[in-house]
N, C-alpha and C positions, 0 to 999 in steps of 0.2 A: 387362040386360047392355049394355055399351057397344058402339058401332059397331066391329066387329072390324077394319075397314080404317082406322080413324082413332084408334087408341089409342097413346099415346106415353108413355114414362117419361122424366121430366126430373129430374136430381138437383140439389139445392141451389137450391130455388125460393123461399126465403123473401124474398130481396131480389135486386137487381141483374139480371144476365143471365138467371138462372133464372126470375125473376118476369117479365121482359120476354118471354122465350120462351113462357112459359105464357099470357100475355095475347094474344100474336099467334096462337099455335096454337089456343087456344079460339075466338078470333074467326074462325078459318078452319075451324071444324067439327071439330076434334080433341077427344078426351077426354084430359086430361092426368092421369097419375099422377105426383104431384110429391113428391120426398123433402124432408122437413124434420127438424130435430133437436129441435124443441120442439112440443108439442101445441098451444100457443097460436098458433104460426105456421100450423099446419095449419087450425085453426079460422078464423083470419083470412082465409086464402086461400079456404077453402070458402065463406065468406060473400061474398067478392068475386067468385068465378067460378062459384059455384052447382054444379049437377049435372054440369057439364062438368069438374069437378076432383075428384080423389080424393087425399087426403094419404097419404103413406107415411112412417112414423116410423122413420127410421134415420140413423145416421152412416155414411158410406161406409167408415170404418175398422173397423166392427163387422160382421164377416162373418156372424155368426149373425142379426143384425137385418136385414142386406141380403137374406139368403136367405128370411127370413120375409116380407119385403116382396115378393119375387118370387113366393112361394106365394100371397100375397094377390091379386096381379095375375093370376096363372094361374087362380085360382078365379073371379075376376070375368070374365075373358075366355071361360071355358067352352070352351077348345079352339081359340079363334081365335088369330090371329097379331098380335103387336105390330107397328105400322107403324114404330116407331122407338124408339131409346134415345139420349138426349142426356146425355152425361157432362159435366156442367157444374160440379159441386161442387168448390170449391177454396179455398185460402188463399194469402196472399202473405207470405213471411218476408223481411225485409230486414236488412242489416247487413254490415260488412266480413268477408269469409270467414275471414281469418286470426284473427279474434277472436270469431266467432259461436259460441255454444254448440252443440256437435254435436247435442244433443237437439232443438234448433230446426230444424236442417237435416233431421234424420231425420223430424220431424213433417211438414215441408214435402213430402218425397217420399212419405211414407205416405198423406197425403191426396190429393195431386195426381196421383200415378202409381199406387201400389198400390191406391188407392181405385177407379181406373178398371178395373183388372184384376178386383178383387173384384166390382164391380157388373156388369161385362160377363160374367163367368163365370156369375153368378146369372141374368141375364136373357136371355143368348144363346139358350137353347132356345126361349124365347117368340118370338124373332125368326125362328125357322126355321133356326137354326144346328146343329141336331142331327136327324138322320133326315130323312125326306121326308113326314112327316105334316102339315106345315103348308104351305099355299099362300101365294103372294105374300110372299116373305121381306122382312123389314123392313130398316131401315138404322140404322147407328150413327153418331152425330155426336159427335165429341170436340172440346171447346172448348180450343183452344190459345191462342196470343197472338202478336202481332208479336214479343214477346220469346221466341218459340220459334225464331226465325231470327237475331235480332240481340240481343245481351245487353248490358245496362247494368251498370256497376259498382254494387256494394252490393245488387244484386238477384240474385246468383248462385244462391241456393236456388230462387227462383221461376223464373228463366230456365232453370236446369238441369231443373226439373220439366217445363217446357213444351217444351224440346228433346227430352226423353224422350217426351212425348206425341206429338210428331211422328214419331219412329222407331217407337214402339209402334203408332201408327195405320197406318203404312205396312206393317209386318209383318203386322198383324192383317188388313188389307184383303186381302192376298194369301192368308193362311191360310183366309179365309172364302170364297174363290172357289168351292169345291165346293158351297156352299150358296146362292150368290147373294145373300148378305148384304153390302151395301156398307159401307165405312167412310169417312167424310168429315170433314175438319177445318174448323172455323170458327175463324179467328184474328183476334180483335178487337184494335184499338189501344185508345186511352184511351176508357173508357166511364164515364158519370156514375153510379158505383155506390159503395156504402160501402167497397169495398176501397181506394179512393183516400183517403177520409177517414181511414182507419186509418194512413195515412202519418204523420199527426200523432202517433200513439201510439208511433212508434219512438223509443226512448230514446237520443237521440244522446249524452247525458251519459255513457252506459256506455263510450263511445269517446273521451271528452274528452282522454285522455292519449295518444292515438295520432295518427299523421299524417293520419288520415282524418276528424278532427273537422269541419273546415271544409268539405271536399268533400261529406261526408255531409249536412251541413245544407243545402248548395246543392241536392243531389239531392232532399232532403225537400221543399223549397220548390217545386222543379220538378214533382214528382209531384202536389202539391196543386193546382198550376196546371193540370196535365193533367186532373185530375178535374173542375175547374170548367168546362172547355171540351170535355169528353168527349161522345161520342155518347150519345143516350138508349138505355136497355137494349132498348127495342122495336126499334131498328134492328138490333141483333144478332139479336133474335128473328125478324126478317124474313129474315135470311140463313139462320138455322136452318130456317125454313119452306121456303125454296128448296132447301136441302140435302136435306130430307126428301121433297120432292115433285117436283123437276125430273126429267123423263124421262131425261136424260143429265147427271147432276150432275158438277161439277168434283170433283177430289179434295181441293181446298183453296180456301176462300173467305177472303180477307183483307178486313176491314172496319175502316177507319181514318179518323179525322177529318182526318188529314194524309197522304193517299195518296201525294203526290209525295215527301214526306220518307221515308215507308216504302219506296217504290220505290228511292230513292237509297241508303238504308241497306242494303237487301237485294241490290240488283242492280248498282249502279254504283260506289259507293265501295269502295276496297280496305279490307281489315281494318285495315291499318296507318294508312291515311288516316283511317278512322273513329276509331281509337285516339287520334290527335292531336286531332281535333275534340272528342271527348268529354273527353279529358284537359285540354284548354285550358279548356273550358266549366266544368268542375268544379274546376279548380285542382289537378289530379293530376300535371301535368308538373313535373319538377324544374326549379328556377330556375337 
């Protein structure tokens, strides 16, 4: 059986932030139950992290599979309490909102928001969020984004999902006060993960006959540049480790490669001022 004080569930661990979190947590003595959608990814990670890692095979949008994963973890813990749940799994949908297929927007919200609800409901009892039979209640860490406070054009689906994660986390933290289960946000800026490489896959040709063709191409190039200079995933893993272990954790940790720019966008510039800066940079202002 795993160490009951050091068992954590992390969703979406095959690459990126989830992988970085797993690496850091394992190095710090945690046993990680990590969700993957492909058996091959679970096998690869098991070979990499050894006995400190247990793969869970589920997609966060599949409630039956998620609950099966929770039963697997419960059996392994043998009545002990999870130290943490890290809701990391997510996707990024891009495109001008006026022309974006509604099913793409729906998929974005289903994965990034409803997926968190599905996973949290399944694993919350193991964190000590029901009854008093579990000691040392665990913590929930929800992965948001700097895009959960300041939104870029053409990323409305993604940013909407992260704004939702911010509100969801705040409400949930207060609802869980009776159980002592804390809810903490980790909000990364650009991270060197495959999610940025996928910016190349956005089909800008689908919007060639709209006013957004050139601005969207500029944003696509900008996103690819962000990925090239983004933080290593392990850096976000370190923030997650702090959120899970600090005696008095903050409610939100922002981790950005450009902290001054993030501070200016969040705290200093007016929304109208930021509209003008972004509009000029991307060529969205009328001539």
